[in-house]
Backbone as JSON Lines, residues from 0, in Angstrom:
{"i":0,"aa":"M","n":[-132.3,-140.34,-69.84],"ca":[-132.17,-141.71,-68.58],"c":[-130.69,-140.67,-67.99]}
{"i":1,"aa":"V","n":[-130.43,-140.29,-67.42],"ca":[-129.23,-139.46,-66.7],"c":[-129.84,-138.3,-65.76]}
{"i":2,"aa":"H","n":[-130.74,-137.74,-66.39],"ca":[-131.67,-136.76,-66.05],"c":[-132.31,-136.86,-64.77]}
{"i":3,"aa":"G","n":[-132.9,-138.24,-64.75],"ca":[-133.54,-138.39,-63.75],"c":[-133.02,-139.3,-62.4]}
{"i":4,"aa":"F","n":[-131.72,-139.74,-63.12],"ca":[-130.58,-140.08,-62.2],"c":[-130.08,-139.16,-61.44]}
{"i":5,"aa":"A","n":[-129.42,-137.84,-61.53],"ca":[-128.79,-137.39,-61.23],"c":[-128.53,-136.7,-60.21]}
{"i":6,"aa":"P","n":[-130.46,-135.64,-60.15],"ca":[-130.2,-135.53,-58.89],"c":[-130.61,-136.4,-57.91]}
{"i":7,"aa":"I","n":[-130.82,-137.4,-58.37],"ca":[-131.05,-138.4,-57.43],"c":[-129.41,-138.52,-56.33]}
{"i":8,"aa":"L","n":[-128.75,-138.56,-57.03],"ca":[-126.99,-138.88,-56.88],"c":[-126.89,-137.22,-56.55]}
{"i":9,"aa":"G","n":[-127.39,-136.39,-56.48],"ca":[-126.64,-135.7,-56.15],"c":[-126.86,-134.79,-54.94]}
{"i":10,"aa":"F","n":[-128.57,-134.97,-54.63],"ca":[-129.27,-135.31,-53.64],"c":[-128.62,-135.8,-52.58]}
{"i":11,"aa":"L","n":[-128.22,-136.83,-52.66],"ca":[-127.53,-138.35,-51.77],"c":[-126.82,-137.41,-50.8]}
{"i":12,"aa":"A","n":[-125.74,-137.13,-51.98],"ca":[-124.34,-135.95,-51.93],"c":[-124.24,-134.72,-51.11]}
{"i":13,"aa":"L","n":[-125.57,-134.16,-50.82],"ca":[-125.53,-133.92,-49.56],"c":[-126.56,-133.93,-48.27]}
{"i":14,"aa":"I","n":[-126.28,-135.21,-48.49],"ca":[-126.98,-135.89,-46.96],"c":[-125.69,-136.17,-46.49]}
{"i":15,"aa":"A","n":[-125.12,-137.07,-47.57],"ca":[-123.42,-137.35,-46.92],"c":[-122.24,-136.63,-46.52]}
{"i":16,"aa":"A","n":[-123.42,-135.01,-47.5],"ca":[-122.0,-134.52,-46.48],"c":[-122.33,-133.61,-45.19]}
{"i":17,"aa":"F","n":[-124.45,-133.64,-44.99],"ca":[-124.14,-133.31,-43.48],"c":[-124.22,-134.37,-42.09]}
{"i":18,"aa":"F","n":[-123.45,-135.52,-42.96],"ca":[-122.16,-136.35,-42.02],"c":[-121.16,-136.16,-41.81]}
{"i":19,"aa":"I","n":[-120.75,-135.89,-42.51],"ca":[-119.36,-135.39,-43.07],"c":[-119.51,-134.12,-42.1]}
{"i":20,"aa":"I","n":[-119.51,-133.22,-42.19],"ca":[-120.01,-131.84,-41.8],"c":[-120.6,-132.18,-39.75]}
{"i":21,"aa":"A","n":[-120.81,-133.33,-39.86],"ca":[-121.62,-133.13,-38.15],"c":[-119.8,-134.33,-37.55]}
{"i":22,"aa":"R","n":[-119.1,-134.88,-37.99],"ca":[-117.72,-135.82,-37.64],"c":[-117.33,-133.78,-37.63]}
{"i":23,"aa":"R","n":[-116.71,-133.04,-38.93],"ca":[-115.62,-131.8,-37.86],"c":[-116.7,-131.26,-36.67]}
{"i":24,"aa":"F","n":[-118.44,-130.98,-36.66],"ca":[-118.08,-130.55,-35.81],"c":[-117.7,-131.09,-34.23]}
{"i":25,"aa":"S","n":[-117.9,-132.42,-34.73],"ca":[-117.85,-132.77,-33.44],"c":[-115.96,-132.93,-32.94]}
{"i":26,"aa":"S","n":[-115.52,-133.06,-33.89],"ca":[-113.71,-132.98,-33.52],"c":[-113.58,-131.45,-33.26]}
{"i":27,"aa":"K","n":[-114.07,-131.03,-32.97],"ca":[-114.08,-129.12,-32.72],"c":[-114.68,-128.79,-31.89]}
{"i":28,"aa":"G","n":[-115.09,-130.36,-30.64],"ca":[-115.92,-129.45,-30.06],"c":[-117.66,-129.51,-29.81]}
{"i":29,"aa":"E","n":[-118.24,-129.19,-30.66],"ca":[-119.46,-128.73,-31.44],"c":[-120.17,-129.71,-31.11]}
{"i":30,"aa":"Q","n":[-121.1,-129.57,-30.02],"ca":[-121.71,-130.78,-29.59],"c":[-123.13,-130.66,-30.61]}
{"i":31,"aa":"A","n":[-123.44,-130.19,-30.4],"ca":[-124.79,-129.33,-30.3],"c":[-125.39,-128.9,-32.03]}
{"i":32,"aa":"W","n":[-124.31,-128.6,-32.83],"ca":[-123.81,-128.8,-34.25],"c":[-123.6,-129.54,-34.82]}
{"i":33,"aa":"M","n":[-123.12,-131.25,-34.09],"ca":[-122.8,-131.94,-34.68],"c":[-124.2,-132.65,-34.63]}
{"i":34,"aa":"W","n":[-125.22,-133.02,-33.28],"ca":[-126.75,-133.3,-33.67],"c":[-127.19,-132.97,-33.93]}
{"i":35,"aa":"V","n":[-127.85,-131.51,-34.37],"ca":[-128.76,-130.89,-35.55],"c":[-128.44,-131.82,-37.06]}
{"i":36,"aa":"S","n":[-126.92,-131.45,-37.73],"ca":[-126.28,-132.26,-38.67],"c":[-126.61,-133.41,-38.94]}
{"i":37,"aa":"I","n":[-126.61,-133.98,-37.9],"ca":[-127.26,-136.17,-37.81],"c":[-128.73,-135.65,-38.03]}
{"i":38,"aa":"V","n":[-128.97,-134.76,-37.44],"ca":[-131.06,-134.89,-37.08],"c":[-131.15,-134.41,-38.44]}
{"i":39,"aa":"V","n":[-130.77,-133.71,-38.89],"ca":[-131.38,-132.71,-40.17],"c":[-130.67,-134.08,-41.51]}
{"i":40,"aa":"G","n":[-129.62,-134.79,-41.31],"ca":[-129.66,-135.03,-42.77],"c":[-130.46,-136.74,-42.53]}
{"i":41,"aa":"V","n":[-130.79,-137.27,-41.07],"ca":[-131.54,-138.2,-41.03],"c":[-133.02,-138.1,-41.21]}
{"i":42,"aa":"A","n":[-133.6,-137.02,-40.77],"ca":[-134.62,-136.23,-41.29],"c":[-134.88,-135.81,-42.65]}
{"i":43,"aa":"T","n":[-133.65,-135.67,-43.77],"ca":[-133.8,-135.12,-44.9],"c":[-133.89,-136.13,-45.99]}
{"i":44,"aa":"L","n":[-133.09,-137.3,-45.29],"ca":[-133.05,-139.04,-45.67],"c":[-134.46,-139.24,-46.49]}
{"i":45,"aa":"V","n":[-135.51,-139.4,-44.75],"ca":[-136.44,-140.15,-44.32],"c":[-137.2,-138.82,-45.06]}
{"i":46,"aa":"L","n":[-137.72,-137.7,-45.33],"ca":[-138.87,-137.13,-45.96],"c":[-138.24,-137.06,-47.12]}
{"i":47,"aa":"S","n":[-137.67,-137.3,-47.73],"ca":[-137.21,-137.85,-49.52],"c":[-137.17,-138.95,-49.75]}
{"i":48,"aa":"S","n":[-137.86,-139.63,-48.83],"ca":[-137.72,-140.98,-49.76],"c":[-139.38,-141.81,-49.83]}
{"i":49,"aa":"V","n":[-140.25,-140.75,-48.61],"ca":[-141.22,-141.11,-48.46],"c":[-142.33,-140.92,-49.97]}
{"i":50,"aa":"P","n":[-142.19,-139.96,-50.35],"ca":[-143.07,-140.05,-52.07],"c":[-143.08,-141.61,-52.42]}
{"i":51,"aa":"N","n":[-141.3,-142.24,-52.78],"ca":[-141.76,-142.98,-53.58],"c":[-141.51,-144.82,-52.08]}
{"i":52,"aa":"I","n":[-141.93,-143.8,-50.79],"ca":[-142.67,-145.78,-50.51],"c":[-143.93,-145.72,-50.55]}
{"i":53,"aa":"T","n":[-144.59,-144.48,-50.7],"ca":[-146.28,-144.42,-49.97],"c":[-147.38,-144.38,-51.55]}
{"i":54,"aa":"A","n":[-146.31,-143.93,-52.2],"ca":[-146.53,-144.23,-54.06],"c":[-147.58,-145.31,-54.5]}
{"i":55,"aa":"D","n":[-148.68,-144.18,-55.13],"ca":[-149.67,-146.03,-55.58],"c":[-149.37,-145.95,-56.91]}
{"i":56,"aa":"W","n":[-147.9,-147.11,-57.41],"ca":[-147.93,-147.03,-58.84],"c":[-148.86,-146.75,-60.08]}
{"i":57,"aa":"E","n":[-149.81,-147.75,-59.39],"ca":[-150.56,-147.96,-60.21],"c":[-151.56,-147.34,-60.79]}
{"i":58,"aa":"I","n":[-151.93,-146.37,-59.97],"ca":[-153.29,-144.94,-60.35],"c":[-152.2,-143.93,-60.69]}
{"i":59,"aa":"G","n":[-151.06,-143.18,-60.17],"ca":[-150.17,-142.52,-60.27],"c":[-150.71,-141.85,-59.48]}
{"i":60,"aa":"R","n":[-149.78,-141.76,-58.22],"ca":[-151.13,-141.07,-57.09],"c":[-149.61,-141.09,-56.01]}
{"i":61,"aa":"F","n":[-149.16,-139.88,-55.98],"ca":[-147.66,-139.52,-55.36],"c":[-148.15,-138.59,-54.67]}
{"i":62,"aa":"N","n":[-147.67,-138.77,-53.77],"ca":[-147.72,-137.12,-52.06],"c":[-146.6,-136.78,-52.18]}
{"i":63,"aa":"F","n":[-146.14,-135.46,-53.02],"ca":[-144.55,-135.03,-53.09],"c":[-144.19,-134.18,-51.88]}
{"i":64,"aa":"L","n":[-145.33,-133.81,-50.99],"ca":[-145.15,-133.06,-49.84],"c":[-143.8,-133.4,-49.67]}
{"i":65,"aa":"P","n":[-143.84,-134.47,-48.68],"ca":[-142.47,-134.71,-47.64],"c":[-141.16,-134.78,-47.97]}
{"i":66,"aa":"L","n":[-140.95,-134.58,-50.04],"ca":[-139.83,-134.39,-50.42],"c":[-139.79,-132.79,-50.81]}
{"i":67,"aa":"W","n":[-141.05,-132.08,-51.08],"ca":[-140.44,-130.56,-50.82],"c":[-139.5,-130.46,-49.87]}
{"i":68,"aa":"L","n":[-141.03,-130.44,-48.37],"ca":[-140.42,-130.22,-46.96],"c":[-138.56,-131.22,-47.08]}
{"i":69,"aa":"G","n":[-138.06,-131.87,-47.62],"ca":[-137.28,-132.18,-47.34],"c":[-136.05,-131.67,-47.66]}
{"i":70,"aa":"V","n":[-136.52,-131.34,-49.31],"ca":[-135.57,-130.4,-50.55],"c":[-135.27,-129.0,-49.51]}
{"i":71,"aa":"T","n":[-136.07,-128.54,-48.63],"ca":[-136.12,-127.37,-48.68],"c":[-135.16,-127.59,-46.97]}
{"i":72,"aa":"L","n":[-135.79,-128.06,-46.23],"ca":[-134.69,-128.46,-44.71],"c":[-133.09,-128.77,-45.25]}
{"i":73,"aa":"G","n":[-132.95,-129.79,-46.48],"ca":[-132.04,-129.83,-46.82],"c":[-130.61,-128.78,-47.27]}
{"i":74,"aa":"Y","n":[-131.67,-128.04,-48.05],"ca":[-131.25,-126.47,-48.71],"c":[-130.45,-125.74,-47.87]}
{"i":75,"aa":"A","n":[-131.72,-125.09,-46.84],"ca":[-131.88,-124.57,-45.41],"c":[-130.45,-124.68,-44.53]}
{"i":76,"aa":"Y","n":[-130.22,-125.84,-44.36],"ca":[-129.14,-126.27,-43.74],"c":[-128.16,-126.38,-43.55]}
{"i":77,"aa":"A","n":[-127.89,-126.63,-45.55],"ca":[-126.32,-126.15,-46.27],"c":[-125.83,-125.07,-46.13]}
{"i":78,"aa":"S","n":[-127.04,-123.7,-45.86],"ca":[-127.12,-122.68,-46.47],"c":[-126.61,-122.3,-44.35]}
{"i":79,"aa":"L","n":[-127.49,-122.58,-44.01],"ca":[-126.91,-122.19,-42.05],"c":[-125.58,-122.67,-42.05]}
{"i":80,"aa":"V","n":[-125.14,-123.44,-42.26],"ca":[-123.57,-123.94,-42.44],"c":[-123.0,-123.15,-42.76]}
{"i":81,"aa":"V","n":[-123.08,-122.89,-43.99],"ca":[-122.07,-122.09,-45.04],"c":[-122.2,-120.99,-44.16]}
{"i":82,"aa":"W","n":[-123.13,-120.51,-43.59],"ca":[-123.5,-119.17,-43.41],"c":[-122.34,-119.13,-41.97]}
{"i":83,"aa":"K","n":[-122.52,-120.39,-40.92],"ca":[-121.51,-120.12,-40.18],"c":[-119.75,-120.2,-40.08]}
{"i":84,"aa":"L","n":[-120.14,-121.14,-41.14],"ca":[-118.61,-121.62,-41.42],"c":[-117.38,-120.6,-42.15]}
{"i":85,"aa":"K","n":[-118.04,-119.4,-42.64],"ca":[-118.1,-118.04,-43.61],"c":[-117.72,-117.72,-41.89]}
{"i":86,"aa":"R","n":[-118.67,-117.48,-41.21],"ca":[-118.49,-116.81,-39.75],"c":[-117.34,-116.71,-39.16]}
{"i":87,"aa":"E","n":[-117.16,-118.31,-39.02],"ca":[-115.93,-118.58,-38.28],"c":[-114.1,-118.11,-39.03]}
{"i":88,"aa":"L","n":[-114.16,-118.12,-40.06],"ca":[-113.25,-117.81,-41.18],"c":[-113.18,-115.88,-41.09]}
{"i":89,"aa":"E","n":[-114.28,-115.32,-40.7],"ca":[-114.27,-113.85,-40.09],"c":[-114.03,-113.27,-38.98]}
{"i":90,"aa":"V","n":[-113.89,-114.45,-38.58],"ca":[-113.24,-114.08,-36.69],"c":[-111.73,-114.49,-36.63]}
{"i":91,"aa":"L","n":[-111.63,-115.54,-37.54],"ca":[-110.23,-115.6,-38.0],"c":[-109.23,-114.54,-38.79]}
{"i":92,"aa":"D","n":[-110.13,-113.91,-39.28],"ca":[-109.16,-112.42,-40.04],"c":[-108.8,-111.11,-39.56]}
{"i":93,"aa":"T","n":[-110.6,-111.3,-38.69],"ca":[-110.46,-109.96,-37.65],"c":[-108.96,-110.24,-36.28]}
{"i":94,"aa":"R","n":[-108.84,-111.64,-35.85],"ca":[-107.53,-111.78,-34.82],"c":[-106.22,-111.35,-35.96]}
{"i":95,"aa":"G","n":[-106.75,-110.99,-36.65],"ca":[-104.74,-111.43,-37.55],"c":[-104.75,-112.84,-38.18]}
{"i":96,"aa":"T","n":[-104.95,-114.01,-37.83],"ca":[-104.32,-115.0,-38.18],"c":[-105.41,-115.21,-39.51]}
{"i":97,"aa":"T","n":[-104.55,-115.6,-40.7],"ca":[-105.26,-115.54,-41.94],"c":[-105.5,-117.25,-42.36]}
{"i":98,"aa":"H","n":[-106.99,-117.4,-42.91],"ca":[-106.45,-118.57,-42.93],"c":[-105.85,-119.09,-44.36]}
{"i":99,"aa":"P","n":[-105.28,-120.66,-44.25],"ca":[-104.35,-120.64,-45.36],"c":[-104.87,-120.14,-46.51]}
{"i":100,"aa":"K","n":[-105.6,-120.92,-47.4],"ca":[-106.38,-120.86,-48.22],"c":[-106.42,-119.16,-48.82]}
{"i":101,"aa":"M","n":[-107.06,-118.02,-47.98],"ca":[-106.65,-116.65,-48.16],"c":[-105.41,-115.98,-48.4]}
{"i":102,"aa":"E","n":[-104.14,-116.96,-47.92],"ca":[-103.07,-116.14,-47.74],"c":[-102.24,-116.24,-49.44]}
{"i":103,"aa":"A","n":[-103.0,-117.36,-49.92],"ca":[-102.45,-116.97,-51.53],"c":[-103.41,-116.19,-52.33]}
{"i":104,"aa":"R","n":[-104.24,-114.71,-52.16],"ca":[-104.21,-114.03,-52.71],"c":[-103.53,-112.48,-52.6]}
């Protein structure tokens, strides 16, 4: 039972993270990144929901292509955001300003 339910919760958490990161981008004045985060969050949610909405449960016919596209889009965008945030930390390091978490090292 947990095996079927846990991935759904994890993926919904990823989608929620897109909206949380959109708020961060908004507060830093990065409007383009904010809108991309919102659009990707909505698109990922819609694409991952399509197989359940369009499934023919009686004969067992499912179209998983939208789900695969949604998962790919979600994780690709999450990777892009991590790359962007890592670059921001590296820029802070080159300026001589250290991130509070990095001082503990």
